[in-house]
C-alpha positions, 0 to 999 in steps of 0.5 A: 660826212654820212648825208642826212637822207629823207626817209620816203617809207615814212612819208606815205606810200608810192614810189618817191626818189630824191638826189643828193650831191656836194656843191663845189663849194662843199655844202651838201644838198638834198633835192627831189628827183625832177630838180636834179636835170638842173644841176651841173653835176660835172662841176661837183665833188663825189658825193661819197668818200671812196674807201681805202682798206686793208684787204680791199680788191679794188685799186681806186685813184685819180684819172687825168682827163684830157677833156677837162684837164683836171684829175677825176677819182675812181674807185676801181681800175675798171672805172678808169677804163671807161673813164679813158673811153669817155675821155676819148669820145669827142661827143663828151665834154665832162665827166666826173666820178660818183657825183650824186646819190639816189635815195628812194622807195618803190615797191620793194623798199627803200634804197639808196645808190650812187652810180659810178660815172657821170658825163655830159655831152655836147648837147647837153645830155647825160650818160650815166654809167654803173661799172660792175665786175663782168661776173657779177652782172647777172647777179639779182641785187645788180639787176635790181639796182640797175632796174631801179637806176634806169627808171630814175634817169628816165624820168630825168631823160638820161641815158643810163648803162650797166657796163662790165669789161669793154670790148678787149680790142677796143680797150687795147687800141684806145689805152695805147693812143691814152698814153699820147693824149697830152698836147706834144711838147716838141714837134708841132711843125709835124701836125700840119705836115702828117694831116697833109700826108694822110689826105688819103689812106696811108700805113702808119710805118710809112707815114712816120718815115715821110718826116725829117724825126721819125721818132719825134713824129710818131708821138705826135701822129698818135696825138692826132689819132686820140683827138681823132683828127686822124682815124682808122678802124678801131676793131682792128689791131693797130699795127705798122701796117695799119691804113690811117687818114685824115678825118676831114669833116667825117663822123667821129668815133664813139663810144657805145656803152652796150659794146662790151666784152661780155656782150657785143651790141647790135648796130645802133648807129651808121657811124659807131663801129660795131665788133662783129664775131663769128657765132661759136658752138658751146662746147664742153671745156673737158670731156668726163666719164658719163658725160652726155654729148650731142653728135651726128644728131643723137645723144651719146654717153662717154662710157670710156676712154682708149689711148686717142679715142672715146667710146660712145654709147648712144641713147639707143644702145649702138656703141661705138669708138672715135678718136678724140681729134675726130670727135672734137672737130666734128661740127656737130659735136656739142654739149647735151643735157642728160636724159631723163631715162639713161640706159644701163652701164653694164656693157656685158650685158647678156654675156656677164654671169648673171645678166645685169647683175653683174658687179658695178663700174669702177668707182672713181670717188676715191680720186674725183677730178685726178689727173689719170695720166699723173696717177699712171705716171707716179706708178711704180714700174712692177705695177705698171708691168702687172697692168700692162699683163693682165691687159694683155690677157683680156685683149686674148680673151675677148678677141683671141690675140694679145695684141687685141688685133688680127692683123698683128698675131703672136707665134701660135695665135690664136690658141686653141682655147681662144679661137674666136669662134668660140664664144666670149663667155668660153674664152673668159672661163678658159682665161679664168682657169689659166690664171687660178682665178674666178670667172666673175672677177675676170669679167669685173676686170674686163668691165672696169677695163672698157670703162677706164682703160688700162688704169683700171687694172691697177690695184686700187690700193696703190692709187687710193687717195691719201688724207692724214687728216681724215680722222682728225675731227673737223672741229679742230681742225677749224679751230687751228687754223683760226687760232694761227689767223688769230696769232699772226700779229703775236709774238712767236710762241711754242707749240705747247703754248698754241696747243693749250690756246686752241683747247681753250678756244674748243672749250669756249665754242663747243663747251668744257671737254667736248672736243679734246685734242689728240695727243701733242705728237699727233697735234704737232703732225697736224699742224705741220700739214695744216700751217705749212709754209705760214711760220706760226713758229718762225720768225714774226716778221716772215710771218706777217709778210706772208699773211699780207700776201693775197689769197688769190692770183697775184695781179699782173700790171703790163706796160707796152711803152716807156713811161705808161706806168712809173712806181714810186716807192721809199724804202730805208737804205741798208747803210748808215750815213756820216755826218762830219760836222756832228760827227753822227751817223744818219738813217737814210732813205731811199725813194725811187722812180721805176718804169715798169716797161723797161726797169729803168730807175728814172730818178732818186733821192737819198734824204734823211729818215723822214722823206717829205712831199716836196721830195716826191713831188721834185723825184718826178721833175728829175725823172723828166730831167736828163742825169748830168754826167760827172767828172771822171765817168767813162764816155761809154756812159753818155746818153749819145752811147744809147742806140736811139738817133741822139743827133736828132733829139739834141735839135729837141733837147740840147740838155742830152749832149752832156747827159749820162745814159739814163732814160728821160721819160715823161710819166703817164701813170705813177703808182704809189701807196698810201704813205702820207708824203704820196697823197699830199697836195704837191703831188697831186697839183704835180700830177694835174699840171703834168697831166698824170694818172695817180692811182694808188695801190692797196692798202697793206699789199706791196704785192701790187708793186712786186717791181719795184720791191725786187729793185730794192733787193737788187740795190741791197745785193749790188749796192748797199752790201758793198758800202762802208756802213752797212747795216743789213736788212734787219736787226738779226743780220746786223754787225756789232758796230756798222756806225762805227764804220760809216764814213760816207755823207748823204751827199757822197752816197748820192754820187756813188749811187748815181754811177751805180745806176748809170754804170752798173744797173742800167747796162745790166741784163735783167731776167724779167726783161726779154724780147717779145717772141724771144724769151731767151733773149735778154735785155738791160734796162737801156735796151728795153728802153731803146725798144720802147723808143722804136715803138712809141717814139720819143715822147718829149718831156716838159722843160720848165725851169721853174718847176721846182717853184711850182712844186712848193706847198702854197701858203695864201697870205696877205701882204702887209706893209712889213711882209708876209707871214707864214708860221710866225715868221715873216718874210720880206722882199722889195717885190712886195713893196707895190703889192702891199695892202693889194687885193690879190687878182687870183679868183676864189683867194679871198684877197690873198696872195700864193707864197710858196714855201720849202719845208726843207729851209724855212729861212726863205720863201718865194713869190712869183711876181704876176707882172713878169711871171719871175720868182723872188726869194723872200727872206725872213726878216728876223734871220741873222748871218749865224742862223743856219738853214732849219727845217720846218720840223726845227721850226715846231720845235722852236715854237713848242719851246716857247709855248713852254715858257707860257708865251701864248703867241711866239713874236719874231724876236722871241723865235730868232733868239730860240732858234739861235740858242738851240743852234749854238747849244747844238753846236756846242760838242759838250752840250750835244744829245743824240736828238741835237745831233739828229736835229743838226745833221737832218737840218744841214742835209735838207738844206743842201737838198733845198740848195741843189734844188734851187740852182737847178731851178735858176740855172736854166734861167737866163735872166736870173740876178746874180744875188739869186743864184745859188753855188751848186754843192757837189762832192767832186769841186769843179775844175776852175780853169787857171787865170792869167795871175796863177803862177804854177812855176813859183808854187811851192808844194811844200807850203799845202797842208796835207788833209788828215786821214779818215779814222773810223769813229770806234778807232778814234774813240779808243 
């Protein structure tokens, strides 16, 4: 919603400013500037909707604030850095992104601006920050905007800052500590011990070694550093030898908005650290010909280059040669402006024929900015030999010796014609007679040689820049590029169609016949050069993927410890699953959580096509849960085989004793895309409760997550290609009948995939994982995780068995005598009896109660009893034993069928009857349709996944009633221990009915 702002320019002259904001309830407000100081903007939502669009260079998202315990939205990654610094400052009690908009008019006209960050301090003062790209801080519009905002803040008594990149060392240290800002879930007993040991300065490495479990004490120590109970010098790199000490009652360290990498601030207070830098001399980044420099208190011009030296000529005309290394190392060396009256560049004045009328120096416009060394290296051997030969002749003509050095004469040198006693003019004329050349041409070659070295002696035709499009009309070039961009999303056509469309575009832009295309052969050569690697006439999918790549360098997100950045993504698994109940194949989607630091697959979910929000939320919970060992797996795949102190970690989490060798990581940041399941309230609620940052990759930019895209390709090559039912990555590579050979259910595929991850992927060396400082030493994901634990310690994950229920969607409902209603279904359990018609104690709920529901199984809902905190399963009151579990999609289909019969509102009996009829039709093979088969297979798989998650949630609660426990669903059944009643001696194996041999579907049909 766009706010309606007052137009001050219609209300008279003068400077006026208003403030627009939204109340916590969502109401829009516009107030005069003077009243803004009384508004608690730290509790207000953003005043504007942060844009998300294809082509954006910003990476918006949400930052979890340890100060407020909630997610704070930001528009760019740079804003999130300053949010982290504000979160680190103990004087800041709350901050929020873009909560207000200034709208006013001044002498320059009307203006509107929404500042980026609003921070409230302990003393009630306000800090307002505008975060800009460092390259735009000096732009006039940015400075004008800052001047207006600063004036408004001055009137309100607020502090204001225009900031760019924070100081690199400060950010490196604070960003490391930010990974430990969440309270530790284990190791609380080390808090007083570490504070006592740090009563005087002690190195970090020694302080951790004093504890019983250093891997657990290290995260606790960094958490104390984040809270500034233990402090150190933030201006120095954080190392094992960094001394730390308990702060006691000393001053805390604060964030100075003026302390940036682009403009170091002066010391503004005695307790705020200032990053002092040694002043540096501004020097040219590259030495170029005819450049003016300052050297030895005089201005010099670079007039030539030798092998390792530079020829300089001063403003007074004195020439000298100095080695490049000595010149760059001289403290007096600096760039200098070009003098108003520069001397002539003719080094042979007075010697060349015609005095100063000699030929001009070599024209290097043909190769501007080219690497002359590369041009020389690209020449043929005979061309280089001819240049060297001419260089020897010029040296002999100028010095009398072909080597150019009297100390290294060749036999018979100097020859009489080139005796150094003769004048240079005489020696050059003698050389011209010897070579059969004119003396004027030889003088010209000498001048070029002195200015440009031996490269000037090469035939200029050998190094002329080649431009095959030089003769093509620039308007034709623009039309070809524009038409290619227009056809990126079209079906692929031929060159003839492209030729006709380009001509039509030229006629429409410049008039019919004004610009005529060349012949088809010339046009083909031009398009091949201009549209190289753009696949204009190739596969449309490849062309669209190429066009989607950014036109700037790919971003490189770096993680320095396990869990710092975890990427979530979903793709279609290139394998068909088989459903034996419906005898139908099912497309499968794979969702993974990838740790960027170690490239570990932390969690995965295989679901029928159509991943839901609860699948994403439970995926995060799976990443923090140890992966259980499966029957038949080798002991080498156990978690205890990883090179970390397993025995000490068992004291923290007993589940690791039966866990597989897959890292257990507490994510700090989840990087996701803009898919609907990822942006749901379920995922945001999970990030809020777990303290996880939640940035969003840019729309239409898979290059923001290249690592997870590479993992999908690895999974296809190492796993999917070798599974029955493999269908290939696209239709062009698909077999004749992959559905006919599909034989594995989704549950079985999950077991196979889990074994692949633990036994192969996590133990295989990755080319992108190396030991820092040793690029040839490759690591596996498990080894990289072990390295990360040694650096950052073991961060304990929260182990709440009820997390499954907390991640479900919430429906706020009133409890009636017959139960609670959701989506036309009524659910009831005896626990609701005491709360019927009761007012909910939850604030801002309107007297309603939170009811959790699983979209994968609408037969049940869940209610948390506020009296004891236990969860209770509510069953649909009209559910019969014949009713199978069904999803919310099936429920919507049933509601649609009832509405089609003329019913305005579906009652319980009608819904139950329609659902039973739908399931009976689905269960009858003679009435099956493809839609019925897909629905039945999808609902069965969703119910299986829901039952599995339900069992995992309740298995850890010791006081869970037996009627609430759901038996686990496994591909491999549990091996039950024999009972005393079992008599194996009397067992007749002939009574066993043999199982049917599996036969592919296409063979059964034949």
